[in-house]
N, C-alpha and C positions, 0 to 999 in steps of 0.2 A: 296324363291317363286316359283320357280318352280317347288319343290316337294312336296310344295302344292298341285298343280295341281292332282297329281303321287295317290295321297289316297285314295280309297274307303271310300266316306262315303255314310250313309245313308241320302235318300233329304227328312230330316222333315218338315218339311214343303213348298217345293216342290210335286206337281204331280208328277208320271212321268211320262213320255209320253205328255209332255204340258211343250210351253216355251213363253218368252215375251221378244218382240220386239219394244224398245219404243226410236222413232225416233223426236229429236224436231228440228224445224224449224230455225235456229237463226236471229235479225233482218238485219246482212250483207250478208241472204241466206246461211251459209254452218248448216249443219247438221250432229248434234253428237248422233250419234244408240250409247244404251247400250242390248245388247246382255244376258239374266237370261236363264241358263238351270241347270237340277239337276245337281251333275258336271261332272259324266262321262256323259254326252248320248249325245255330238254332239262328240267326238271321241271314241265311245263303240267298248273297245276291245285291245286299244294302249294304250300307254304311250306319250302326247301329250307332245312336245319341243313346249318354247312360239314361235318358227318360226312356227310348228303346227299350234297354235291354228289363230296366224296369217293370213294364207295365208287358213285356214278357214273361216274366217270373208273377205277376200281381195278379195278370187276365188268364196265363195259362196254369198256375199251379193253383191247388184248392188243399185247406188242407183243414180235417174235419176232430172233433174231439164228441165221441161218443150222437152223432151224426149235426151237429149244431156247427157250421162254419167257424174257423179259428181266423179272424182277424191278421191280418199281416202287412208286416215292411220289408220293404226290399235292403237291404244290410252296404250290397254293390255290389261292383265286378272288377273279377283282375284277371293277368294273364299270369298260369303259373306255371312254375318252374318246365313244366314239359312241353310248356307252349300246346297248354287249354286254355278256354276259358272257363275262370268259375265265375257264376252269380252265386248272392249270399241271401238268404228271408229269415225274416223271423216271425215266427206265429203263437198270436197269445192265447192261447186255449189256457181252460182250467186245473184246475190240479185235480186231482181224481179219477179223474177219465178211466170206462173199463173197455175203451178201445178209442186209436187212434189209426186216423185213413191220411191218404193223402192219391192222388187222381190229377195225372200229371196232361191237363188237354191237351200243352201244347205237344206233344208225339202225334196228335193228328196230322199238326200243319208238316211234321218234319215229313221228309221224303220217305215212300215204301220202302222197307227195309229196318228201318230206323230200329236201334232196342236200346232198352235203357236196363239198368243195371240198379235197381233200385232196391232204398235197404231202411229200414226204420228198429230204430235202437228206446228200448225203453228206460226210464232211469238206473241210475247207478246203483248195482244191487240188485235189479227186479230179474236178470239175467233173459227179460223179453226182446227178444231182435227175428223180423223177418224179414225175409229177402226172397228179390223176383225179379225175371228178366218182364219189362211190361214193352209193351210196342203200342199203336195206335192203335189196336184194336180192344189189348187188353190194359186201360190201364191206370190202374188205380191197387192198391195194396194196402193192406190194413194189419193191423197190429193190437193184439188182444191182453191189455196186460193182468198181466195176476194179481188178485185179491193183496196180495202181501203188498206190491209196489203203491195202488192203492193206499192201503191203512197208512202207509207209515208213518207222513206226515200228519197225520192223526192222531196214531199212535203216540207221537210224538211230544205233543199240545199237550193233549192228558198226558204221560207223566210231567210235565213241565206242571199243568194245572195241579197235578194230586202235590208236585213237591213244593211250588207257593204254598198249596192250603197246609201242610205240615205246617211250613215252615212258619205261618199267621199263626196255626193253630198253639206251637210255641209260646211262643212271642207271647202271646194272648194268655196264656197258663205262666209265662213270667210274668208276668203285669198282674194278675192275679195275685200268684206268692207272695209279690214283695208287696203290692199295696196290700193286703191280708198280717205281716208281719210289719211291717210301719204303723199300720194302727194297731196291733197286737202288742207291739214296743210301748205306743205311748198313753195308752190302758196301763200296761205297766206301771210306766213310772208317778204319774196320776195315784193309780193305790200307795204308792211310796211314800207318796209327803204325805 
């Protein structure tokens, strides 16, 4: 795999100087990131190892939830079907954040004029999306999540608790009625003797 990354490849369907960062906020809050470049673009002039690519992503991308940094995990690198370099990472952000932001510090290290099409997509059903073109001078993008996207997991938990409480109450009522009838039947049997 590592050798594929070292081979020079023309970016046939990838515009040189333009890369793509896609981040998806999952229902549990964590963020999945996919960064796509023309193959040699991020580490031009070097022979990148897997560790170089990991360091590039972990040092060059900062994801936050409500201003608190989310811990990142490098998921790997691969060559895409259009001869681009795909770097993947996951960020452990908490559930229920009001906003998720990304800062692409690596843009300052790329050649002048490099542009990054960045997009952050909220959890499924939230219809929350923000996108923009980032450069070395404008490296950040922030997605503000609607209240419904933040409250949805808590609402589901609340509904489960209501259903569980109702089921427990019905069980206890049934047990009480059964015990009451059993006691009444025993007393009736004693009186009949």
